[in-house]
N, C-alpha and C positions, 0 to 999 in steps of 0.2 A: 504494500499498498505505501500510498504516496502522502506524506507530512508537510507542513508549512512549520518550518519552525523558529523561534520566536526568542525573547530574553523576557525576565522578569529579574528587576536587580543584575547580579552577573553571569543566573542558570538560565539554564537550558530548556524548552519546554516544545511541545508541535501539535497543531491538529490536524486531523486527520481532514482531506483535501476535500473528500467527496463530501465532507458538511458545508464546505465554504462554496457561499454564492458568487464571491467576490473579493478581491483586496485591490483598496484603491488606498489614493494620498490624503493623508489628514484633513477634515475642510473643521470650519467652525461649529461649533453645536451649542444647541441651545439648552444650558444650564436649567434642568430642571428645580426647584427649592423643595428642601426639604424632602427630598428625595435619597433612597436607602443608600446607605455608604458602597461607594465604590459606581454606582450608576453616573457618567461623566454629561449625560442630557440628552441630544436627540437630535437628528438630522432629517431633512429631507430626500430620500433620494427614489429620483421619477416618478414627483408624487405618493410618494410612499413614506410616513414616517415611521420613523425607524428609531427605534432605541440604544443606547452606545454603553455598555461600561468598561470602566477601564481597569484593564487585569494586572495591572501594578498597582491600582490603588487598595482592589477586592486582597491583593495577598500580602501587601506589605503596608498598606495604608499610605502610601505614598503615588503621587498619581504619576500616569509615564511621560518623561520627555519628549517635547515638541521637538525631534527630530526627525532625519528629513528620513531615515530606515523606521519613524514611528508606522504603525500604517493602521487603515482599518478594515477589519476584516469580518466581512459579512457570514454571520453563517444563518443553518437552517435551524430554527428553534422549536419543537414541539412544544407547543403550549398544553394548558389543562381541558380545553375545549377540544381538544382534539383536532386544532388548527399547526400547520406550521407558518412560521413569519421569521420574519426578517430577525436577526439579532446584532448590534454592530460593537466588535472588539477593539476596544485599543489594543495593540501590542507594539511591542520594541523592537528593532531590530528583523521584522518578520519579509527578510529578502533572500529568503534561500527556500529549497526542499528536500527534503533525502525521503528513499526507499528504504520501509522497513516490515516485514514480516509483522504478522499478528501473535508469531510464536516467537520474540523476539522480546518481546514486552515480559518482563516480570515486576511481582511486587515488593517493592520498595522496603516491603519490611516494617516499616512506619507509616504511622495512621495519623493523618492532617484531618484532626476532629474537627477544624472549624472552617475545613478546604475539603469537602468531598469532592470537588471536582479534579483532583491534584490520581490521577489515574497512576499507572504499574509504569516504571522505567527502564530503558532498553540503552546499553554502554555502544560509543562507538570510539572512531580515533578520536574525539574531539575530546571525551568524556562522557557524563551522563545527562540523559536528554530524561522528559517526564512528560508524559501526556494529559491533555489537559481533556475531560469527560465531558464536553460540550452539554451534554443531558443532565447532569450533575451541578450545571456553575450556578445557576439561581435559588435562591432561596425558593417557598412558596409562596412569601408576602410578597416578596419581589416579584416573581413569578405573575403572581394573580392580578397586579398593581399597575405593573409597568407597560405594554401597551395601551393602557385606557388613559396612562400620563401624557407620553408619548404626543397621542392623538391631540390632547387638549392645550400641552403646549405648544403645537406648530399653531 
């Protein structure tokens, strides 16, 4: 399988390319006051309101840096109502891909209680890469309100 690689801090992570709709440069986001931690805002993508989550803010409590290599990754996200919607992810250094077999990933042996989206790991020539599980990225509270807030913000 092909994965998009990116960084949170100095660590490398991977998103399955099949779940990605598009990788875009940074755009100006409309902030949503009083939104959940990690929610960076919303933007208009071809007439559709798309909420954006900052992966660095979620994991480290620090917003992603605004570098040329920071990308807006649009993923397909399964919502509680059964619909699949676009979700934007701010990801730093999201400029390369890699191929890994599903069997290459292993349990890291450490549970991250506050980050259920952190999946198994794989080791390559540059070190360890951890897979991000998109389906586990949002809490139920955020999931239930995010798209409604996004539509109201635009």
